[in-house]
TIFITOR-107264 format. One record per residue (C-alpha): residue number from 0; residue in one letter; x, y, z. Coordinates in steps of 0.05 Angstrom, whole numbers. Example, Ala and Ser with C-alpha at 12.3 -4.5 7.8 and 13.67 -1.06 7.14 Angstrom:
<sites>
<0; "A"; <246; -90; 156>>
<1; "S"; <273; -21; 143>>
</sites>
This chain:
<sites>
<0; "M"; <548; 138; -691>>
<1; "T"; <489; 182; -671>>
<2; "T"; <425; 148; -652>>
<3; "A"; <362; 183; -675>>
<4; "H"; <302; 185; -627>>
<5; "L"; <230; 203; -637>>
<6; "A"; <189; 241; -585>>
<7; "I"; <135; 201; -549>>
<8; "P"; <68; 238; -556>>
<9; "V"; <35; 264; -493>>
<10; "E"; <-27; 220; -502>>
<11; "E"; <17; 158; -506>>
<12; "L"; <53; 177; -442>>
<13; "F"; <-13; 186; -407>>
<14; "A"; <-38; 119; -432>>
<15; "T"; <26; 85; -407>>
<16; "H"; <21; 116; -338>>
<17; "Q"; <-55; 114; -331>>
<18; "K"; <-54; 72; -267>>
<19; "R"; <-5; 120; -234>>
<20; "I"; <-49; 179; -253>>
<21; "E"; <-108; 143; -222>>
<22; "L"; <-70; 140; -157>>
<23; "V"; <-59; 215; -160>>
<24; "R"; <-134; 222; -173>>
<25; "Q"; <-149; 185; -108>>
<26; "C"; <-102; 229; -68>>
<27; "A"; <-129; 293; -100>>
<28; "N"; <-198; 279; -72>>
<29; "E"; <-232; 328; -120>>
<30; "S"; <-308; 329; -122>>
<31; "T"; <-315; 331; -198>>
<32; "E"; <-275; 305; -256>>
<33; "T"; <-275; 374; -288>>
<34; "E"; <-240; 405; -228>>
<35; "F"; <-189; 349; -226>>
<36; "A"; <-174; 359; -300>>
<37; "R"; <-167; 435; -291>>
<38; "K"; <-122; 435; -230>>
<39; "W"; <-84; 369; -233>>
<40; "V"; <-85; 337; -302>>
<41; "S"; <-68; 402; -337>>
<42; "V"; <-4; 407; -296>>
<43; "L"; <15; 335; -312>>
<44; "R"; <2; 348; -386>>
<45; "R"; <49; 407; -386>>
<46; "C"; <101; 365; -351>>
<47; "A"; <93; 311; -404>>
<48; "N"; <101; 363; -459>>
<49; "W"; <163; 388; -424>>
<50; "F"; <197; 320; -419>>
<51; "L"; <166; 276; -474>>
<52; "S"; <214; 217; -483>>
<53; "M"; <273; 245; -444>>
<54; "P"; <306; 202; -390>>
<55; "L"; <316; 232; -321>>
<56; "T"; <389; 215; -306>>
<57; "P"; <439; 164; -333>>
<58; "E"; <430; 121; -270>>
<59; "L"; <357; 130; -249>>
<60; "H"; <294; 129; -292>>
<61; "C"; <340; 123; -352>>
<62; "E"; <290; 93; -401>>
<63; "P"; <255; 135; -454>>
<64; "G"; <201; 174; -418>>
<65; "G"; <234; 162; -351>>
<66; "A"; <233; 235; -330>>
<67; "F"; <157; 238; -335>>
<68; "R"; <150; 172; -297>>
<69; "A"; <194; 200; -241>>
<70; "T"; <151; 262; -238>>
<71; "I"; <86; 224; -229>>
<72; "E"; <117; 178; -177>>
<73; "S"; <145; 237; -138>>
<74; "T"; <77; 273; -138>>
<75; "F"; <42; 210; -114>>
<76; "Y"; <91; 198; -57>>
<77; "A"; <88; 271; -37>>
<78; "M"; <13; 271; -33>>
<79; "R"; <13; 207; 7>>
<80; "L"; <62; 237; 56>>
<81; "A"; <23; 302; 60>>
<82; "G"; <-39; 263; 81>>
<83; "G"; <-8; 247; 148>>
<84; "Q"; <18; 317; 163>>
<85; "K"; <-13; 376; 200>>
<86; "F"; <1; 440; 162>>
<87; "A"; <-5; 507; 197>>
<88; "A"; <-8; 473; 265>>
<89; "D"; <3; 539; 301>>
<90; "L"; <-62; 569; 275>>
<91; "T"; <-133; 560; 298>>
<92; "S"; <-175; 503; 274>>
<93; "D"; <-216; 548; 228>>
<94; "K"; <-155; 575; 193>>
<95; "R"; <-124; 506; 189>>
<96; "R"; <-187; 479; 157>>
<97; "R"; <-183; 533; 104>>
<98; "L"; <-108; 527; 90>>
<99; "E"; <-101; 451; 90>>
<100; "P"; <-128; 441; 18>>
<101; "Q"; <-81; 496; -5>>
<102; "Y"; <-21; 462; 26>>
<103; "N"; <-39; 395; -5>>
<104; "Y"; <-44; 426; -73>>
<105; "A"; <21; 465; -61>>
<106; "V"; <56; 399; -46>>
<107; "F"; <32; 371; -112>>
<108; "L"; <56; 431; -152>>
<109; "A"; <124; 432; -118>>
<110; "A"; <135; 358; -130>>
<111; "A"; <113; 363; -203>>
<112; "C"; <162; 419; -218>>
<113; "S"; <222; 395; -177>>
<114; "L"; <251; 352; -233>>
<115; "L"; <242; 399; -292>>
<116; "D"; <317; 417; -293>>
<117; "E"; <344; 347; -281>>
<118; "P"; <349; 320; -353>>
<119; "F"; <380; 385; -377>>
<120; "R"; <434; 379; -323>>
<121; "H"; <456; 310; -348>>
<122; "F"; <441; 309; -423>>
<123; "E"; <444; 352; -485>>
<124; "M"; <385; 344; -533>>
<125; "V"; <407; 357; -604>>
<126; "R"; <356; 368; -660>>
<127; "L"; <382; 329; -720>>
<128; "S"; <350; 373; -773>>
<129; "D"; <395; 433; -757>>
<130; "R"; <441; 406; -702>>
<131; "T"; <413; 457; -652>>
<132; "K"; <418; 441; -578>>
<133; "W"; <357; 449; -534>>
<134; "N"; <362; 507; -485>>
<135; "P"; <300; 506; -440>>
<136; "A"; <309; 578; -418>>
<137; "A"; <305; 602; -490>>
<138; "H"; <264; 548; -525>>
<139; "G"; <213; 530; -471>>
<140; "A"; <182; 461; -467>>
<141; "F"; <219; 406; -505>>
<142; "G"; <156; 380; -538>>
<143; "T"; <139; 447; -568>>
<144; "W"; <210; 457; -593>>
<145; "I"; <223; 388; -623>>
<146; "G"; <154; 376; -653>>
<147; "T"; <154; 312; -694>>
<148; "G"; <228; 317; -712>>
<149; "Q"; <284; 270; -691>>
<150; "F"; <335; 285; -638>>
<151; "A"; <398; 255; -607>>
<152; "V"; <415; 250; -533>>
<153; "E"; <487; 266; -513>>
<154; "R"; <510; 257; -442>>
<155; "R"; <548; 315; -412>>
<156; "V"; <619; 301; -388>>
<157; "T"; <604; 337; -323>>
<158; "P"; <532; 349; -300>>
<159; "L"; <512; 421; -290>>
<160; "K"; <507; 448; -220>>
<161; "N"; <439; 441; -187>>
<162; "E"; <408; 511; -188>>
<163; "R"; <342; 518; -151>>
<164; "M"; <329; 586; -183>>
<165; "R"; <334; 556; -253>>
<166; "T"; <284; 502; -234>>
<167; "A"; <236; 555; -207>>
<168; "M"; <243; 594; -272>>
<169; "F"; <224; 531; -312>>
<170; "A"; <165; 520; -265>>
<171; "Q"; <132; 583; -293>>
<172; "T"; <117; 545; -357>>
<173; "V"; <81; 490; -318>>
<174; "I"; <44; 529; -264>>
<175; "M"; <-4; 578; -296>>
<176; "P"; <-22; 643; -259>>
<177; "E"; <-95; 623; -252>>
<178; "L"; <-74; 563; -211>>
<179; "L"; <-40; 608; -160>>
<180; "S"; <-97; 657; -152>>
<181; "G"; <-129; 618; -94>>
<182; "F"; <-67; 613; -50>>
<183; "D"; <-52; 654; 12>>
<184; "T"; <14; 690; 16>>
<185; "T"; <44; 643; 67>>
<186; "V"; <25; 582; 25>>
<187; "L"; <57; 613; -37>>
<188; "D"; <121; 625; 1>>
<189; "D"; <124; 553; 23>>
<190; "L"; <107; 529; -48>>
<191; "F"; <163; 565; -84>>
<192; "N"; <212; 549; -28>>
<193; "A"; <197; 474; -36>>
<194; "I"; <210; 469; -112>>
<195; "N"; <272; 427; -123>>
<196; "P"; <284; 421; -48>>
<197; "E"; <353; 420; -17>>
<198; "R"; <376; 349; -4>>
<199; "S"; <409; 367; 62>>
<200; "P"; <373; 428; 92>>
<201; "Q"; <407; 467; 147>>
<202; "G"; <368; 498; 205>>
<203; "F"; <293; 504; 204>>
<204; "E"; <257; 466; 148>>
<205; "P"; <186; 484; 128>>
<206; "L"; <137; 426; 127>>
<207; "V"; <122; 431; 52>>
<208; "H"; <197; 430; 37>>
<209; "K"; <205; 369; 82>>
<210; "V"; <148; 330; 50>>
<211; "V"; <172; 343; -22>>
<212; "R"; <244; 325; -3>>
<213; "Q"; <223; 260; 30>>
<214; "A"; <179; 242; -29>>
<215; "M"; <236; 250; -78>>
<216; "D"; <281; 208; -33>>
<217; "V"; <227; 153; -32>>
<218; "A"; <222; 154; -108>>
<219; "V"; <297; 147; -115>>
<220; "D"; <300; 92; -63>>
<221; "F"; <245; 51; -98>>
<222; "E"; <278; 60; -166>>
<223; "R"; <345; 34; -139>>
<224; "K"; <311; -26; -107>>
<225; "A"; <275; -41; -172>>
<226; "Q"; <340; -39; -211>>
<227; "R"; <373; -87; -161>>
<228; "A"; <309; -129; -157>>
<229; "V"; <308; -121; -81>>
<230; "F"; <238; -129; -54>>
<231; "A"; <209; -134; 15>>
<232; "P"; <199; -205; 42>>
<233; "V"; <130; -236; 43>>
<234; "K"; <98; -227; 111>>
<235; "Y"; <56; -291; 111>>
<236; "D"; <75; -365; 109>>
<237; "V"; <75; -394; 39>>
<238; "P"; <39; -462; 37>>
<239; "S"; <78; -523; 15>>
<240; "A"; <69; -555; -52>>
<241; "V"; <35; -615; -20>>
<242; "H"; <-20; -572; 11>>
<243; "V"; <-30; -534; -53>>
<244; "A"; <-36; -598; -94>>
<245; "L"; <-85; -629; -44>>
<246; "A"; <-127; -566; -44>>
<247; "L"; <-130; -565; -120>>
<248; "E"; <-141; -640; -129>>
<249; "P"; <-209; -653; -163>>
<250; "Q"; <-261; -693; -124>>
<251; "F"; <-286; -754; -163>>
<252; "V"; <-355; -783; -150>>
<253; "A"; <-352; -857; -130>>
<254; "A"; <-382; -906; -181>>
<255; "A"; <-448; -939; -165>>
<256; "P"; <-443; -1010; -134>>
<257; "A"; <-450; -1069; -181>>
<258; "T"; <-520; -1098; -185>>
<259; "A"; <-540; -1171; -185>>
<260; "D"; <-552; -1171; -260>>
<261; "S"; <-481; -1147; -274>>
<262; "A"; <-453; -1199; -226>>
<263; "V"; <-491; -1255; -260>>
<264; "A"; <-471; -1230; -329>>
<265; "S"; <-398; -1231; -309>>
<266; "G"; <-402; -1304; -286>>
<267; "H"; <-399; -1290; -210>>
<268; "P"; <-455; -1305; -160>>
<269; "S"; <-490; -1248; -128>>
<270; "A"; <-471; -1234; -56>>
<271; "S"; <-543; -1218; -39>>
<272; "S"; <-571; -1286; -59>>
<273; "G"; <-547; -1318; 5>>
<274; "E"; <-545; -1389; -26>>
<275; "P"; <-475; -1418; -31>>
<276; "N"; <-461; -1453; -96>>
<277; "A"; <-394; -1484; -85>>
<278; "G"; <-403; -1536; -140>>
<279; "V"; <-423; -1488; -195>>
<280; "A"; <-368; -1436; -183>>
<281; "P"; <-309; -1479; -206>>
<282; "E"; <-348; -1505; -266>>
<283; "S"; <-367; -1435; -289>>
<284; "S"; <-296; -1410; -279>>
<285; "T"; <-266; -1466; -320>>
<286; "K"; <-316; -1466; -376>>
<287; "T"; <-325; -1391; -389>>
<288; "P"; <-258; -1353; -387>>
<289; "E"; <-279; -1305; -442>>
<290; "P"; <-325; -1260; -400>>
<291; "Q"; <-270; -1253; -348>>
<292; "A"; <-222; -1229; -401>>
<293; "A"; <-274; -1179; -425>>
<294; "V"; <-284; -1153; -354>>
<295; "V"; <-208; -1145; -345>>
<296; "G"; <-204; -1107; -410>>
<297; "A"; <-262; -1062; -391>>
<298; "T"; <-230; -1048; -324>>
<299; "A"; <-164; -1031; -356>>
<300; "A"; <-198; -985; -406>>
<301; "S"; <-236; -949; -351>>
<302; "Q"; <-171; -940; -311>>
<303; "Q"; <-136; -911; -372>>
<304; "Q"; <-195; -863; -383>>
<305; "A"; <-194; -841; -310>>
<306; "S"; <-119; -831; -312>>
<307; "A"; <-125; -790; -376>>
<308; "S"; <-178; -744; -345>>
<309; "A"; <-141; -736; -278>>
<310; "P"; <-92; -677; -271>>
<311; "K"; <-20; -693; -286>>
<312; "F"; <30; -671; -233>>
<313; "S"; <106; -666; -238>>
<314; "Q"; <147; -725; -212>>
<315; "S"; <172; -686; -151>>
<316; "L"; <101; -667; -133>>
<317; "L"; <78; -739; -141>>
<318; "D"; <134; -762; -95>>
<319; "A"; <114; -711; -43>>
<320; "L"; <41; -732; -47>>
<321; "E"; <60; -806; -39>>
<322; "R"; <103; -789; 22>>
<323; "S"; <46; -749; 52>>
<324; "E"; <-4; -805; 41>>
<325; "A"; <45; -856; 71>>
<326; "Q"; <55; -813; 133>>
<327; "A"; <-21; -805; 141>>
<328; "A"; <-31; -880; 133>>
<329; "G"; <23; -895; 185>>
<330; "A"; <-7; -846; 234>>
<331; "A"; <-76; -877; 225>>
<332; "A"; <-48; -947; 236>>
<333; "A"; <-11; -926; 299>>
<334; "E"; <-74; -898; 332>>
<335; "P"; <-115; -948; 373>>
<336; "S"; <-174; -972; 332>>
<337; "T"; <-239; -959; 368>>
<338; "S"; <-299; -963; 323>>
<339; "A"; <-292; -958; 248>>
<340; "S"; <-361; -930; 238>>
<341; "A"; <-360; -881; 297>>
<342; "P"; <-348; -810; 274>>
<343; "A"; <-291; -770; 306>>
<344; "P"; <-316; -724; 362>>
<345; "R"; <-319; -651; 342>>
<346; "P"; <-282; -601; 386>>
<347; "A"; <-325; -555; 426>>
<348; "P"; <-335; -487; 394>>
<349; "V"; <-293; -431; 423>>
<350; "D"; <-319; -361; 432>>
<351; "P"; <-263; -312; 411>>
<352; "A"; <-290; -258; 456>>
<353; "A"; <-288; -305; 516>>
<354; "A"; <-219; -330; 498>>
<355; "R"; <-190; -260; 493>>
<356; "P"; <-157; -241; 559>>
<357; "A"; <-191; -183; 595>>
<358; "R"; <-154; -117; 592>>
<359; "S"; <-130; -92; 658>>
<360; "N"; <-144; -20; 675>>
<361; "A"; <-78; -17; 712>>
<362; "N"; <-38; -35; 650>>
<363; "R"; <-78; 8; 602>>
<364; "V"; <-40; 63; 566>>
<365; "G"; <-82; 122; 544>>
<366; "P"; <-157; 134; 544>>
<367; "S"; <-205; 96; 500>>
<368; "D"; <-245; 128; 443>>
<369; "E"; <-310; 119; 482>>
<370; "E"; <-283; 157; 542>>
<371; "L"; <-256; 213; 499>>
<372; "T"; <-322; 219; 461>>
<373; "E"; <-360; 222; 526>>
<374; "L"; <-315; 277; 553>>
<375; "L"; <-301; 318; 490>>
<376; "G"; <-363; 304; 449>>
<377; "P"; <-366; 280; 377>>
<378; "G"; <-312; 305; 330>>
<379; "A"; <-253; 340; 365>>
<380; "A"; <-203; 295; 330>>
<381; "M"; <-145; 342; 346>>
<382; "L"; <-161; 342; 421>>
<383; "K"; <-169; 266; 422>>
<384; "E"; <-101; 257; 390>>
<385; "F"; <-71; 305; 440>>
<386; "F"; <-100; 267; 500>>
<387; "K"; <-78; 200; 472>>
<388; "A"; <-7; 222; 455>>
<389; "L"; <3; 258; 521>>
<390; "A"; <-23; 199; 561>>
<391; "G"; <24; 152; 524>>
<392; "D"; <84; 197; 537>>
<393; "V"; <67; 205; 610>>
<394; "A"; <60; 129; 618>>
<395; "T"; <129; 118; 586>>
<396; "G"; <162; 174; 624>>
<397; "K"; <174; 219; 564>>
<398; "A"; <130; 276; 590>>
<399; "N"; <120; 303; 660>>
<400; "V"; <54; 330; 687>>
<401; "T"; <36; 350; 758>>
<402; "W"; <-27; 339; 798>>
<403; "E"; <-51; 400; 836>>
<404; "E"; <-108; 408; 885>>
<405; "K"; <-161; 421; 832>>
<406; "G"; <-133; 391; 769>>
<407; "L"; <-75; 368; 726>>
<408; "A"; <-22; 419; 707>>
<409; "V"; <11; 414; 638>>
<410; "Q"; <68; 459; 617>>
<411; "K"; <54; 503; 557>>
<412; "R"; <121; 487; 525>>
<413; "L"; <102; 414; 527>>
<414; "V"; <38; 425; 487>>
<415; "G"; <73; 450; 424>>
<416; "G"; <105; 382; 412>>
<417; "Y"; <37; 350; 398>>
<418; "G"; <17; 390; 337>>
<419; "I"; <-27; 439; 375>>
<420; "T"; <-11; 507; 404>>
<421; "S"; <-24; 525; 476>>
<422; "D"; <-73; 580; 455>>
<423; "T"; <-113; 531; 413>>
<424; "L"; <-114; 481; 470>>
<425; "V"; <-138; 534; 519>>
<426; "E"; <-192; 555; 470>>
<427; "Q"; <-217; 484; 459>>
<428; "L"; <-216; 468; 534>>
<429; "K"; <-256; 532; 550>>
<430; "K"; <-310; 512; 500>>
<431; "R"; <-320; 446; 537>>
<432; "S"; <-312; 475; 609>>
<433; "L"; <-250; 432; 620>>
<434; "L"; <-202; 489; 638>>
<435; "M"; <-186; 509; 709>>
<436; "R"; <-134; 563; 694>>
<437; "A"; <-83; 583; 641>>
<438; "H"; <-37; 632; 677>>
<439; "G"; <38; 632; 674>>
<440; "N"; <73; 572; 643>>
<441; "D"; <21; 520; 660>>
<442; "I"; <-48; 499; 636>>
<443; "C"; <-90; 467; 690>>
<444; "I"; <-142; 416; 666>>
<445; "V"; <-201; 396; 709>>
<446; "E"; <-195; 331; 747>>
<447; "R"; <-244; 289; 706>>
<448; "A"; <-205; 305; 642>>
<449; "G"; <-137; 298; 676>>
<450; "R"; <-154; 227; 699>>
<451; "L"; <-156; 206; 625>>
<452; "I"; <-83; 226; 619>>
<453; "V"; <-57; 198; 685>>
<454; "E"; <-92; 173; 747>>
<455; "R"; <-87; 217; 809>>
<456; "P"; <-41; 184; 860>>
<457; "A"; <-70; 162; 926>>
<458; "A"; <-64; 213; 982>>
</sites>
């Protein structure tokens, strides 16, 4: 029996995944909403029109509209991963500053287009009106082809082979030419090379390809965990039910003490009169039992009213509260009674700054931000990271540097592992008069800068 499906409109898909699109909006960091709609939302709309209600695969994102959900999740993870990377690290700071927004946008486009071929590899979409099968190479986007008609989803016996060129061809319907006009040639090469990335790359892997591949792996990993209901453990201690109940217990205001008039009306002498009346008390208690019964009834009614207004706990919670109160009472009885009215002494206030142990300069690893700012000036984030990373590796024995007569010598081949080229480092050190020499295979840094990396040994 064939099950007929209706396509989910694009606007409904956007309304369902509005929160995910807002996360993409935060990562895009566009200055205006118009620019975000032109460059980012337009691509997601074309992706939604391409997929509509198609699932991604039989195992992952298999619900109606799952392919579009997987696309948004992959783009978000890719942009989050791209935020911590340094693209074009071998170029100067000016060129890097100009190319970095291009690389971030290229990561988004590559991630958005990497799953265009995935539903077609696993399923056959059959239009029920004429029993025609959807061929994306000939028919284009699925939403344009199916319209408002019904369709059936048939799983292929064997999935088609993963073809990166086919995915790149489908990407031409999503990425419009005007969106590519602002890219440099090198960025375009990395963009098209990262669409539908290889799962196990061999040899050198460009950074854009690596970021998109890792983002898709993260999306798959989160989907499998969600299907198995496997979640990360809570990192903080959960309070017990007793503490929660005590914290939420309402505070009742104590009733006002009984006055002399109420005591006389109830048939009991007032305690404040100070005149014992031993002969009258038995007589009044024997002759007037009715007021006592009235008082007992009023007390019972007030207790019922208070119990009705108090919160009702479960039996297990009540038992826990009783045990907690019993333990507290036993602990209070065991303590030596000093003065019932004397308040408990308050502990002396503790200054957190004074209680924190002082940091030893001998055990310190890496320079502080204040020292780096004093040496390098404001900004210079790349140089600060280089000094911190190199100092940490030298302290742990992962990197070797040599003290010379006038400064600290660092090998040029060592510099490239910290996201900065040796030429860029030489240029930045020259600007700040921190360079002694840069001949051969070494870069010699002046002594006051070298001491931030490692202290000069005693002669």
